[in-house]
FIKOLMAR-761487 format. One record per residue (C-alpha): residue in three letters; x, y, z. Coordinates in pm, whole numbers, padded with zeros to 5 digits, always signed. Layout:
BEGIN
ALAXYZ
...
***
This chain:
BEGIN
UNK+00724+01136-00910
UNK+01032+01140-00699
UNK+01110+01470-00535
UNK+01396+01540-00774
UNK+01310+01430-01127
UNK+01532+01146-01240
UNK+01649+01065-00886
UNK+01592+00715-00755
UNK+01514+00723-00383
UNK+01780+00579-00154
UNK+01737+00271+00063
UNK+01562+00382+00382
UNK+01374+00675+00224
UNK+01001+00699+00293
UNK+00801+00741-00028
UNK+00446+00739-00161
UNK+00370+00502-00447
UNK+00133+00722-00648
UNK+00001+00428-00853
UNK-00111+00226-00549
UNK-00155+00527-00318
UNK+00051+00351-00051
UNK+00335+00473+00167
UNK+00643+00260+00213
UNK+01012+00257+00292
UNK+01264+00179+00018
UNK+01420-00162+00086
UNK+01624-00201-00231
UNK+01651-00174-00606
UNK+01629-00458-00858
UNK+01642-00383-01227
UNK+01416-00091-01311
UNK+01209-00126-00994
UNK+01227-00010-00633
UNK+01123-00252-00359
UNK+00901-00094-00094
UNK+00776-00221+00240
UNK+00495-00065+00448
UNK+00621+00163+00726
UNK+00496-00076+00994
UNK+00644-00378+00816
UNK+00480-00635+00597
UNK+00500-00768+00245
UNK+00720-00583-00004
UNK+00599-00464-00342
UNK+00772-00335-00654
UNK+00720+00018-00782
UNK+00846+00220-01073
UNK+01079+00496-00949
UNK+00914+00754-01174
UNK+00586+00699-00986
UNK+00728+00765-00639
UNK+00711+01081-00432
UNK+00964+01124-00151
UNK+00778+01220+00167
UNK+00846+01545+00344
UNK+00897+01525+00722
UNK+00536+01642+00774
UNK+00400+01380+00531
UNK+00605+01107+00701
UNK+00476+01209+01044
UNK+00118+01206+00914
UNK+00164+00858+00765
UNK+00317+00725+01088
UNK+00030+00869+01297
UNK-00226+00717+01057
UNK-00055+00377+01088
UNK-00048+00401+01469
UNK-00417+00493+01474
UNK-00506+00202+01246
UNK-00302-00036+01463
UNK-00479+00084+01780
UNK-00821+00026+01622
UNK-00725-00334+01525
UNK-00603-00416+01878
UNK-00949-00393+02033
***
């Protein structure tokens, strides 16, 4: 769920899609859905705003470090 119940995250917010267990950045809103894109870029997906959790600064840092680590493993 979003951090504040009933609040739709703003464009640019980092959130966790609890249905897909993925982290993304809010790119926009269309109809009842929020469009998310992975933090490192990539293909957007739609998510229901009531299934999103706004990341805390610590959660965002952890997600960014995990993405950087995954990227470094792929580069070899």
